[in-house]
C-alpha positions as CSV (number, residue, x, y, z in Angstrom):
1,M,-28.9,24.2,-6.9
2,L,-28.9,22.3,-10.2
3,M,-31.9,22.6,-12.4
4,K,-32.7,21.3,-15.9
5,A,-31.4,23.6,-18.6
6,T,-33.9,25.2,-21.0
7,A,-33.5,26.5,-24.6
8,A,-33.1,30.0,-23.1
9,D,-29.9,28.8,-21.3
10,F,-28.3,27.4,-24.4
11,S,-26.4,30.4,-25.6
12,A,-24.9,31.2,-22.2
13,V,-24.0,27.5,-21.7
14,C,-22.0,27.6,-25.0
15,V,-20.2,30.7,-23.9
16,L,-19.3,29.1,-20.6
17,Y,-17.8,26.1,-22.3
18,R,-15.9,28.2,-24.7
19,T,-14.5,30.2,-21.8
20,I,-13.4,27.0,-20.0
21,C,-11.8,25.6,-23.1
22,D,-9.8,28.8,-23.5
23,Q,-8.8,28.6,-19.8
24,M,-7.6,25.0,-20.2
25,A,-5.5,25.9,-23.3
26,A,-3.9,28.8,-21.4
27,D,-3.1,26.4,-18.5
28,D,-1.6,23.8,-21.0
29,S,-4.2,21.3,-19.9
30,P,-6.3,20.8,-23.1
31,Q,-8.8,18.3,-21.7
32,W,-11.4,20.1,-23.8
33,V,-11.2,21.7,-27.2
34,W,-14.2,23.7,-28.2
35,G,-15.8,22.4,-31.4
36,V,-14.3,19.0,-30.9
37,Y,-15.3,18.2,-27.4
38,P,-17.5,19.8,-26.3
39,S,-19.3,21.3,-29.2
40,D,-22.7,23.0,-30.0
41,D,-24.0,19.7,-31.3
42,I,-23.0,17.7,-28.2
43,L,-24.6,20.2,-25.9
44,Q,-27.7,20.4,-28.0
45,E,-28.1,16.6,-27.8
46,S,-27.9,16.9,-23.9
47,L,-30.4,19.7,-23.9
48,A,-32.8,17.7,-26.1
49,A,-32.4,14.6,-24.0
50,G,-33.2,16.5,-20.8
51,T,-29.8,15.6,-19.2
52,L,-28.2,19.1,-19.3
53,Y,-28.3,20.9,-16.0
54,V,-27.3,24.4,-14.9
55,A,-26.7,26.4,-11.7
56,R,-27.7,30.0,-11.7
57,E,-27.5,32.9,-9.3
58,G,-30.2,35.3,-10.4
59,E,-29.5,35.8,-14.1
60,T,-25.9,34.7,-13.9
61,L,-24.9,31.3,-15.1
62,L,-22.6,29.7,-12.5
63,A,-22.1,26.2,-13.9
64,A,-23.3,23.5,-16.3
65,V,-23.1,19.7,-16.3
66,T,-24.7,16.7,-18.1
67,V,-26.1,14.0,-15.8
68,D,-27.0,10.6,-17.3
69,T,-26.3,6.9,-17.4
70,C,-24.3,6.9,-20.6
71,F,-20.7,5.7,-20.8
72,E,-18.0,5.5,-23.5
73,P,-17.2,1.9,-24.5
74,E,-13.7,2.4,-23.1
75,Y,-15.2,2.2,-19.6
76,E,-15.9,-1.5,-20.1
77,G,-12.2,-2.3,-19.5
78,V,-11.9,-0.3,-16.3
79,N,-11.4,-2.2,-13.0
80,W,-14.5,-0.9,-11.4
81,L,-15.4,-1.9,-7.8
82,F,-18.8,-0.2,-7.3
83,G,-22.3,-0.8,-8.6
84,T,-24.5,-2.6,-11.1
85,R,-26.5,0.5,-12.0
86,P,-23.9,3.2,-12.4
87,G,-24.6,6.8,-13.4
88,A,-22.3,9.6,-14.5
89,F,-21.8,13.3,-15.0
90,H,-20.0,14.8,-18.0
91,R,-18.5,18.2,-18.8
92,L,-18.8,19.8,-15.4
93,A,-18.0,23.5,-16.1
94,I,-17.8,26.1,-13.4
95,A,-17.5,29.8,-14.3
96,P,-13.9,31.0,-13.7
97,D,-14.9,33.6,-11.2
98,Q,-16.8,31.0,-9.2
99,Q,-13.9,28.5,-9.0
100,G,-12.2,27.8,-5.6
101,R,-15.3,28.7,-3.6
102,G,-16.5,25.2,-2.8
103,L,-19.1,25.2,-5.6
104,G,-17.8,22.0,-7.1
105,R,-18.5,20.0,-4.0
106,K,-22.0,21.4,-3.8
107,L,-22.7,20.5,-7.4
108,L,-21.3,17.0,-6.9
109,N,-23.8,16.5,-4.0
110,D,-26.6,17.6,-6.4
111,V,-25.4,15.3,-9.1
112,M,-25.4,12.4,-6.7
113,A,-28.9,13.2,-5.6
114,L,-30.1,13.3,-9.2
115,L,-28.5,9.9,-9.9
116,R,-30.1,8.3,-6.9
117,D,-33.4,9.6,-8.1
118,L,-32.6,7.7,-11.4
119,G,-32.1,4.5,-9.4
120,C,-28.3,4.5,-9.7
121,D,-26.2,2.8,-7.1
122,A,-22.7,4.2,-8.1
123,L,-21.1,7.2,-9.8
124,R,-18.4,6.8,-12.5
125,I,-16.4,9.6,-14.1
126,D,-13.1,10.4,-15.7
127,T,-10.8,13.5,-15.9
128,Y,-7.7,14.3,-17.9
129,A,-4.3,13.4,-16.4
130,T,-3.3,17.1,-16.3
131,N,-6.5,18.2,-14.5
132,L,-5.1,18.3,-11.0
133,H,-7.9,20.5,-9.7
134,A,-10.6,17.9,-10.6
135,Q,-8.5,15.0,-9.3
136,R,-8.1,16.8,-5.9
137,L,-11.8,17.5,-5.8
138,Y,-12.8,13.9,-6.5
139,E,-10.4,12.4,-4.1
140,S,-11.4,14.9,-1.4
141,C,-15.0,13.6,-1.8
142,G,-13.8,10.1,-1.1
143,M,-13.8,8.8,-4.6
144,R,-11.8,5.7,-5.5
145,K,-9.4,6.0,-8.4
146,A,-10.3,2.9,-10.5
147,G,-7.8,3.1,-13.4
148,E,-7.2,4.8,-16.7
149,V,-8.7,5.0,-20.2
150,I,-7.3,6.4,-23.4
151,F,-9.5,8.4,-25.8
152,A,-8.3,8.7,-29.4
153,H,-8.5,12.5,-29.4
154,R,-6.0,13.0,-26.5
155,P,-2.4,11.9,-26.0
156,L,-2.5,11.4,-22.2
157,P,-4.8,9.1,-20.2
158,F,-7.9,10.0,-18.4
159,Y,-8.1,8.9,-14.8
160,C,-11.3,7.1,-13.8
161,Y,-13.0,7.7,-10.5
162,E,-16.0,6.1,-8.8
163,L,-18.1,6.3,-5.6
164,P,-20.9,4.2,-4.2
165,L,-24.2,6.1,-4.0
166,T,-26.1,3.7,-1.7
167,D,-25.2,1.7,1.4
168,A,-26.4,-1.5,-0.5
169,C,-24.2,-0.8,-3.5
170,P,-22.8,-4.1,-4.8
171,L,-19.0,-4.5,-4.9
172,L,-17.7,-6.0,-8.1
173,P,-14.8,-8.4,-8.6
174,L,-11.5,-6.7,-8.8
175,T,-8.6,-7.9,-11.0
176,M,-5.5,-7.9,-8.8
177,H,-1.9,-7.3,-10.0
178,P,0.6,-9.8,-8.5
179,A,3.8,-9.4,-6.7
180,F,6.7,-11.6,-7.7
181,R,9.4,-13.6,-6.1
182,G,12.4,-14.2,-8.3
183,G,16.2,-14.1,-8.6
184,K,18.0,-15.5,-5.5
185,L,14.7,-16.0,-3.7
186,T,13.6,-18.6,-6.3
187,P,16.7,-19.9,-8.0
188,W,14.6,-22.9,-9.2
189,G,12.2,-20.6,-11.2
190,G,12.0,-20.0,-14.9
191,E,10.3,-17.6,-17.3
192,K,7.0,-19.4,-18.0
193,L,5.0,-16.9,-15.8
194,R,5.7,-14.5,-18.7
195,T,5.6,-16.8,-21.7
196,V,2.6,-18.8,-20.6
197,Y,0.5,-16.3,-18.5
198,A,1.9,-12.9,-19.8
199,K,3.0,-11.9,-16.3
200,P,5.3,-8.8,-16.3
201,I,8.2,-10.5,-14.4
202,A,11.3,-8.3,-14.0
203,E,13.9,-11.1,-13.9
204,V,14.7,-14.6,-14.9
205,P,14.5,-16.8,-13.0
206,T,11.1,-15.9,-11.4
207,G,9.4,-18.7,-9.6
208,E,6.3,-17.2,-7.9
209,S,3.5,-14.9,-8.9
210,L,1.7,-13.9,-5.8
211,E,-1.7,-13.3,-7.5
212,I,-3.7,-12.3,-4.4
213,S,-1.6,-11.5,-1.4
214,C,-1.4,-9.6,1.8
215,I,2.1,-10.8,2.6
216,P,4.0,-7.7,3.9
217,G,6.2,-6.4,1.1
218,L,4.6,-8.7,-1.5
219,E,1.0,-7.3,-1.5
220,S,-1.1,-7.5,-4.7
221,T,-2.6,-4.3,-5.9
222,D,-5.5,-2.9,-7.9
223,D,-5.0,-0.8,-11.1
224,A,-4.3,2.3,-9.1
225,G,-1.6,0.6,-7.1
226,V,-3.6,0.4,-3.9
227,K,-2.6,-2.7,-1.8
228,L,-5.0,-5.4,-0.9
229,P,-4.6,-4.9,2.8
230,D,-5.6,-1.2,2.3
231,L,-8.6,-2.2,0.3
232,V,-9.7,-4.6,3.1
233,E,-9.3,-1.9,5.7
234,R,-11.1,0.8,3.6
235,Y,-14.1,-1.3,2.6
236,G,-14.5,-3.5,5.6
237,A,-17.0,-6.3,6.0
238,R,-18.7,-5.7,2.6
239,F,-15.3,-6.4,1.0
240,A,-13.9,-9.2,3.3
241,G,-16.8,-10.5,5.3
242,K,-15.8,-11.7,8.8
243,Y,-12.1,-11.2,7.9
244,A,-12.4,-7.5,8.0
245,G,-10.2,-6.3,10.9
246,K,-8.5,-9.7,11.1
247,P,-5.4,-11.1,9.5
248,F,-6.1,-11.9,5.9
249,P,-6.4,-15.7,5.7
250,L,-5.4,-16.8,2.2
251,L,-2.6,-16.4,-0.3
252,L,-3.0,-17.4,-4.0
253,K,0.1,-18.1,-6.2
254,F,1.1,-19.4,-9.6
255,I,4.4,-21.2,-9.4
256,D,6.9,-22.0,-12.2
257,A,9.4,-24.7,-11.2
258,A,12.0,-24.9,-13.9
259,E,14.0,-27.0,-11.4
260,S,12.9,-29.0,-8.4
261,L,12.1,-27.0,-5.3
262,S,13.7,-27.9,-2.0
263,V,12.2,-30.6,0.2
264,Q,10.3,-28.8,2.8
265,V,7.5,-28.9,5.3
266,H,5.2,-26.3,7.0
267,P,4.1,-25.9,10.6
268,D,0.6,-25.7,11.9
269,D,-0.9,-22.6,13.5
270,A,0.0,-23.7,17.0
271,Y,3.7,-24.3,16.3
272,A,4.1,-21.2,14.1
273,G,2.3,-19.1,16.7
274,R,4.6,-20.3,19.4
275,V,7.9,-20.4,17.4
276,E,7.5,-17.8,14.7
277,N,6.2,-14.8,16.6
278,G,2.5,-15.4,16.2
279,K,2.5,-16.1,12.5
280,L,0.0,-18.4,10.9
281,G,0.9,-22.0,10.0
282,K,0.6,-23.1,6.4
283,T,-1.8,-25.6,5.0
284,E,-1.9,-25.5,1.2
285,A,-3.1,-27.2,-2.0
286,W,-1.7,-27.5,-5.5
287,L,-3.5,-27.7,-8.8
288,I,-1.2,-28.9,-11.5
289,L,-1.4,-26.6,-14.5
290,D,1.3,-28.0,-16.7
291,A,3.7,-31.0,-16.2
292,P,6.0,-32.9,-18.6
293,K,5.1,-36.5,-19.1
294,G,6.4,-38.6,-16.2
295,S,6.4,-35.7,-13.7
296,Q,6.7,-36.5,-10.1
297,L,6.3,-34.7,-6.8
298,V,7.7,-35.4,-3.3
299,Y,4.5,-36.0,-1.4
300,G,5.2,-37.3,2.1
301,I,7.7,-39.7,3.7
302,K,7.9,-43.4,2.9
303,A,5.8,-45.6,5.2
304,G,7.7,-47.1,8.1
305,T,10.3,-44.4,8.4
306,T,11.1,-43.4,12.0
307,L,12.0,-39.9,13.1
308,S,15.5,-40.9,14.1
309,E,16.1,-42.5,10.7
310,L,14.9,-39.3,9.0
311,R,17.1,-37.1,11.2
312,A,20.2,-39.1,10.5
313,A,19.5,-39.0,6.7
314,C,18.9,-35.3,6.8
315,E,22.2,-34.7,8.6
316,A,23.9,-36.8,6.0
317,G,22.4,-34.7,3.1
318,A,21.6,-36.7,0.0
319,A,20.8,-39.8,2.1
320,V,17.3,-38.2,2.7
321,E,16.3,-38.9,-0.9
322,A,15.9,-42.6,-0.1
323,Y,13.1,-41.8,2.4
324,L,11.0,-39.5,0.2
325,R,7.7,-40.6,-1.1
326,Y,7.2,-39.8,-4.8
327,V,3.9,-39.7,-6.7
328,D,3.2,-39.2,-10.4
329,V,1.2,-36.2,-11.4
330,K,-0.4,-34.8,-14.6
331,P,-2.2,-31.5,-15.5
332,G,-5.5,-31.2,-13.6
333,D,-4.4,-33.2,-10.6
334,V,-5.0,-31.6,-7.1
335,C,-2.7,-32.3,-4.2
336,F,-3.8,-31.3,-0.7
337,I,-0.8,-30.5,1.5
338,P,-1.7,-30.1,5.2
339,A,0.8,-28.7,7.7
340,G,3.3,-31.5,8.5
341,C,3.3,-33.0,5.0
342,V,6.8,-33.1,3.5
343,H,6.7,-32.0,-0.1
344,A,8.6,-30.7,-3.1
345,I,7.5,-29.6,-6.6
346,G,9.3,-31.4,-9.4
347,A,11.2,-29.9,-12.3
348,G,9.1,-28.6,-15.2
349,I,5.9,-28.3,-13.3
350,M,3.7,-25.2,-13.2
351,L,0.9,-25.1,-10.6
352,Y,-1.8,-23.0,-8.9
353,E,-1.3,-22.9,-5.1
354,I,-3.9,-21.8,-2.5
355,Q,-2.6,-21.6,1.0
356,Q,-2.9,-20.0,4.3
357,S,-1.5,-16.5,4.3
358,S,1.9,-17.4,5.7
359,D,5.5,-17.3,4.5
360,V,6.8,-19.9,7.0
361,T,8.8,-22.7,5.3
362,Y,11.2,-25.2,6.8
363,R,13.7,-26.8,4.4
364,F,15.0,-30.4,4.9
365,Y,17.1,-30.6,1.8
366,D,17.9,-28.7,-1.3
367,W,19.4,-31.4,-3.6
368,D,23.0,-30.3,-2.6
369,R,22.6,-27.2,-4.9
370,V,25.0,-24.3,-4.6
371,D,24.8,-20.8,-6.0
372,K,27.5,-19.0,-8.1
373,Q,29.5,-18.3,-5.0
374,G,29.4,-21.9,-3.9
375,N,26.9,-21.3,-1.1
376,R,24.1,-23.6,-0.1
377,R,20.6,-22.4,0.8
378,E,19.7,-22.3,4.5
379,L,18.2,-25.5,6.0
380,H,15.9,-25.8,9.0
381,I,16.3,-29.4,10.0
382,D,15.4,-29.2,13.7
383,K,12.2,-27.2,13.1
384,A,11.3,-29.4,10.1
385,L,11.6,-32.6,12.1
386,D,9.5,-31.0,14.9
387,V,6.5,-30.6,12.6
388,T,6.8,-33.6,10.2
389,D,3.9,-35.9,9.9
390,L,5.4,-39.4,9.2
391,D,1.9,-40.9,8.7
392,F,0.8,-38.7,5.8
393,V,-0.6,-41.0,3.0
394,L,-2.9,-39.0,0.7
395,G,-2.6,-39.2,-3.1
396,P,-3.3,-36.7,-5.9
397,I,-7.0,-36.1,-6.8
398,P,-7.6,-36.6,-10.5
399,A,-9.1,-33.7,-12.5
400,P,-12.9,-33.9,-12.3
401,D,-14.8,-34.3,-15.5
402,A,-17.7,-31.9,-14.7
403,P,-18.7,-28.3,-15.4
404,I,-18.1,-27.4,-11.8
405,A,-16.7,-29.5,-9.0
406,R,-15.8,-28.8,-5.4
407,V,-12.5,-30.6,-5.2
408,L,-11.5,-29.6,-1.7
409,D,-13.5,-28.5,1.4
410,E,-10.9,-28.3,4.1
411,A,-10.4,-26.4,7.4
412,Y,-9.0,-23.3,5.9
413,F,-10.3,-23.1,2.3
414,T,-12.4,-24.6,-0.4
415,L,-11.4,-25.2,-4.0
416,D,-13.9,-25.3,-6.9
417,L,-12.8,-26.1,-10.5
418,M,-15.0,-24.9,-13.4
419,K,-14.9,-26.1,-17.0
420,V,-16.8,-23.5,-18.9
421,D,-18.4,-24.4,-22.3
422,G,-21.1,-21.8,-22.7
423,T,-22.3,-20.4,-19.4
424,Q,-21.4,-21.4,-15.9
425,G,-22.6,-19.9,-12.6
426,V,-19.8,-18.9,-10.1
427,P,-20.4,-20.0,-6.5
428,A,-21.3,-17.1,-4.2
429,P,-18.7,-16.2,-1.6
430,E,-19.7,-15.9,2.1
431,D,-16.7,-13.7,2.9
432,F,-14.7,-13.4,-0.3
433,G,-13.5,-15.5,-3.3
434,L,-10.4,-15.7,-5.4
435,L,-11.1,-16.5,-9.0
436,S,-8.4,-17.3,-11.6
437,V,-8.7,-18.0,-15.3
438,L,-6.6,-21.0,-16.1
439,E,-7.3,-21.6,-19.8
440,G,-9.2,-19.9,-22.6
441,E,-10.8,-16.4,-22.7
442,L,-13.8,-16.0,-20.5
443,T,-16.3,-13.2,-19.9
444,L,-17.4,-12.5,-16.3
445,C,-21.1,-11.4,-16.3
446,Y,-23.1,-9.7,-13.6
447,P,-26.3,-7.6,-13.5
448,G,-25.7,-4.5,-15.5
449,G,-22.3,-5.4,-17.0
450,Q,-19.6,-7.7,-18.0
451,R,-15.8,-8.0,-18.3
452,R,-13.6,-10.0,-20.6
453,L,-10.9,-12.0,-18.8
454,C,-7.7,-13.5,-20.1
455,K,-5.7,-16.6,-19.3
456,G,-3.8,-16.1,-16.1
457,E,-6.0,-13.3,-14.7
458,S,-6.9,-13.4,-11.0
459,L,-9.8,-11.5,-9.4
460,Y,-10.8,-10.8,-5.8
461,I,-14.6,-11.3,-5.3
462,P,-15.9,-9.2,-2.4
463,A,-18.5,-10.4,0.1
464,A,-21.0,-8.0,-1.3
465,S,-20.6,-9.2,-4.9
466,P,-23.6,-9.6,-7.1
467,A,-24.4,-12.9,-8.7
468,L,-21.7,-13.9,-11.2
469,T,-21.5,-16.1,-14.3
470,L,-18.7,-17.1,-16.6
471,S,-19.3,-17.4,-20.3
472,G,-17.1,-18.6,-23.1
473,H,-14.8,-21.6,-23.3
474,G,-12.1,-22.2,-20.8
475,R,-11.2,-23.3,-17.3
476,A,-11.2,-21.4,-14.0
477,A,-10.5,-22.0,-10.3
478,L,-12.2,-20.5,-7.3
479,S,-10.8,-20.6,-3.8
480,M,-12.7,-19.3,-0.7
481,P,-11.9,-19.1,3.0
482,K,-13.7,-21.2,5.6
């Protein structure tokens, strides 16, 4: 239906656009203002470039559109998912007497065919916030809402949409927006998630930023508010590898411990499955991001302690402190915490935590703290003693002095630490990866594009991601499932 416009079409094309601009003004949706955008000059440039297309029925002009691979610079900040060779259409105009007859969908099919012929693997477009008709059309065609952009000449945002054009279209890393645990759930938390990492916490204290999460009620989201479990379900194996259709295996957090956390322990998969209604157990690891001089963690039970001694101490309350094993930690240290390891984060420590996707925690002891009403937090002594490993003896792993180092390669996840000073390749995920910027400002580069990242930003890397590199100066962490 679409064909390249000729000079003979130009006058009618301009009349069509003026008519549509008048219609938008009458509908109080001024996405376009004739003479500003679009204009004779803009349309003449498209005609000269061979990117202006029209649809006719006999001598009647039905529609006009520009199809090309050109994008406004504002697009660089959008959280796109699809493609390394994107294309676009601009200024799709359908004659008023042809609207509502399904012509828009037919034209989109033609546009996509034209872009495929140009070698494009994805479509990217935008439409004004008040243009509900276009939004419904794009969503009915299966397009993903990727985010928003602001153009200087309009007060409201433009909504960005995208669609893969080929089955082999690469999937790009997505910045995820965290969920937070705060208030009574984390009375030990502080406000450093906001002051250090610019997280939009809603209350103080807040202890946890669930950076990439499928925990029910605490799911991370993309820019359009779509939850991570829904993204996994929608995009399947190319998004989540062998974990498509299965329980999501990992949870990534940043933790701010203004006060010491409770002394706690986690079950393994077998115990959690049997006792906690089929939930996963929890093996985790910590990367110390910040710690005052002299900081310590609880990291296991003192050698020689028997289970009966530990039970008696737990039942007595503060007596358990004499049986705890403390270790010194500093920024950059990594602590692997398998199921069964008794542990507690010390006051003043901020850390990165990668763990199995589980919220099962058993508390031994909470330092005899009470809330404003004089209530103590719930303890789970019997379950905690059931799963405690009295023989745990690991120590912290010092920060590696290398551009990239695989610090952990365990049963449930790997952890790579990157120190970027120039350019550094990012290990390719088999199923997916979770990338976090810990220090500095870095740029994520991939074929056909790049994105600037800021300190504290976390991204989900799909299975079908293109090759990635980081450039700039800073530190990053990458966790991947096994």
